[in-house]
N, C-alpha and C positions, 0 to 999 in steps of 0.2 A: 147324294155324296157317296163316294165309293170307299168301301172297306178294304183295307190292305190284305192282299193275298199273302204277302210275306209274313205279316204278323199272325194271320189266321194259321198258317202252317207252323211257325215257330211255336205258338202258344199251344198248339196240338202235339208237340213233341216231334214234329216232322222237320225235314231239312229243305232248303231252298236251292233250286237249280237256276243259275244265273247265266245270261248271255251278255257279252260285252258288245254293244253296238255303238260305235263312235267314229267310223270312217264313212259309212253310207247312211247318213241321217235322213232316211226316207221311210214314211209311215208304212209303205207296203212291206218292207223288211221287218219292221217291228211287229205288224199283225201276223206275218208269216211265222215269226218266232213263237208268238203266242199260240198259234194254231198247232205248231209242232209240239208244244207242251211246256215250254220254259215258264218259270214263275216270275222272273224278274229281268228287266232290261237295265244294264249298268251303262249309263250315258255320261261320257267323260268330257267335261269342259276344262279340266285342269291342263291337259296336254294337247288339246285340240283347238281349232280356230272357230268353232261354232259359237254363235251368239245366243243370247237367252231366248230370242223370239223363236228358235227352233224347238224349244221344249214343248210348246203348245201342241203342234202337229204330232210329235212323238207320244205325248201323253194321251192324245185322243186315240192314236192307234192302239196304245196299251189298254185303254178302257174298252175298246171294241173287242179285243182279244182276251179280256179278263185277266190281265197281268199287271204287274206293278212296274213303276218307273223309278229308278234311283239316279239322281244327278250328283256326280262328283263335282262340287262347285270350285270356282276360282277362289282362293282362300284370301280375300281382302275385304271382308266386311259383312255387316248384317244384311245389306240389301241383296246380296247374292243368295242367301238362304230364302229370304222372303219372296223374291222373284221366282225362283225355281218352284216353291211350293204353291204359289198363286197361279203359276202357269201349268200346274197339274202334276208335279212330282209327288209320289207317295212317300218317298224317302230321300234323305240327304246324306251324302258321304263327304266327310271333311278330311282332306289329306293332311298327313304329318302332325297329328295331335301329340305333343310332346310333354305336356304338364297337366295336372289335375285342374289347375285354374282355367286353363285353356278349354278343357272339356266342359267345365261349368259354364263358361262363356257361350259356347255353341248351344248348350241346352237352353239358355236363356233366349237365344235368337230364334230357336225352333218352336218352343212351347209358349202358348198363351198363359197369362196369369191364371192361377196363382203359382204354377210351376216355373214359368219363365216370364219373358217380357216382350214377346213377339207383338208386333203392331197389327191392328185390325183393319182390314179393308172390306172383305166379304163379297167382292164382286168377281173374284177369279174363278178358274176352273174347279179349284178345290172347294168352292162354296156354291157350286152349281150356278155360277155367274150371277149370284145375288138371289137365286130362288130359295136357298136354304134359310131356315130360321137361324138368326145370328147366334143365339145362345147354344143351339144344337150344333151349329158349325164349330163353335169354340170347344165344346166338349169333344166332338168328333175329331177335330184336328189334334187335340192332345192325346187321344186314344189310338188313332189310326195312322198317324205319321210316325216313321222310324227314322232314328238318327244313328248313323254309323261313323265311328271314329277310327281312322286309319292309324295303326302302329307300324311305323316305318323307320324308326330311329333308335339307336341304342339308348339314348336318354329316356325315351318313352318306355322302353322295357325296364329300365332301372326304376322307373316311377310307376310301373304298371299296377301295383296293388292300390296306390292312391288314385290313379286314373280310373280303374275298375270300380272303385267304391263311390264315384260321383253318381248321384241319382239323376234320372231324366233321360238318359240315352239307352239304346237297345243293343247295339252290336259293336264289338272290337273287330277290326279287319286288318290282318297282317299283310303288309305290302312287302313280299320277300325281296325283290330286286333292290330297292333302296335300303332295306334292312341289312342285306349282305354288304352293300357299300359302306354304310354307317359303321358296321363291325370291322371293316378293313379286310373282308374276304369276298370281293366283288364276284357275284354270280356263283358262289360255292354254296349251293342251296342246301346241301347235306352236311355242311361244316358243323362240327359239335357246338360251336357258339350259336348258330342259327337254330339247331335242334333244341338247345336249351332255351332260347328266346321263345320258341313256339310253346314249349312246356310251361314256361312262366306265364305267358299270356293266357293259355288254356286254363291253368290252375287259378289264376286271379279271376277270370271270367266265371268259373264255376263257384268260386268262393263268394263272389258278390252278385250272383244271379244275373249275369249278363250272357248273351249269346256271342259267338265269335265265328269267324270264317276267314278264308284266304283264297288266293288264286289257285287253280289246279290246271296245270297244262295237259295232264293226262287223267284217264279214269282211275288209275292206281293212286295218283296223287289225291284225287278227290276222295277216294275211299279212305286214304290215310288221315285226311282231315276229319272226316266223319268218326273214324275210329278214335281219334284223339279228343272228341267232344265237340268239334266244330259243327255248325248247322247251316253254314252258307258256303257254297262252292260256286266257282266260275266254270261252266262247262261249255266253252267255246266262245268265238267272237268273230265279227266280220273282218277284222284285219287279218288275222291268222288264216281264216278260211279263204279269203281272196288271194293272199300271198301263196298259200300252199296249193290252192287250185290252179293258179296261173303257172306255178312251177311244175306241177304235175302235168299239165296240158303241153307245156313247152317240152318237157322231157319225152312225153309220149310221141311227139312228132319229131324226135331227134333222128329216127331212121328215114325220114322222108328226104328224098333227094331228086335232082334232075337225072333222068336216066337217058342213056343213048349217047 
């Protein structure tokens, strides 16, 4: 069974450098990201059309490169958590966690008893396809799987102290796009309301012994997250890299023309 690189780094006081791969769901790209040095692949099923059977090859490539896989699930039930973990995800990201009761429910889905109520199979990638000792597998899963709750709504910020106090999950993750929309200041990421929301999440996470992170479109934004106490940043992704690369190539050829 694989130990979480993310949790190892966080427990050591380090931070996690994440790459979003959710447009080109191909193992070669995942392995390449790992060889470059990334700690974590963020694989998005919430906003993308991929099915759960794509997790297996993605997680295999992560294991080959010594990195973790975090799946942002489609938020409609227990089976989404169970499948992603059994197909090899090291971590689960839940979008739009708005209430402490909801946070507690996702902990129940992710953790085996006595912490939660996750169902046992023991034949998936996370249990070495049935080769792992069942009792060791249960202990390992509870210690080496991480759960991330996304804070993307004003009502979540208003209840952040109660959400942060829920035991059994690991990280709060601020989704700035939806958060600005929820506050009525769309895409105004430096608006005082949003700055205050970041501060409230950071303070609640510190108060209750949780880690937190957010997206970071630039190195400066990533540094600011770390300076505020965050320990997980997103440092690139396939969608932005492809779009920017194509745009740059097209512009580079703008001077080419038919001569004569």
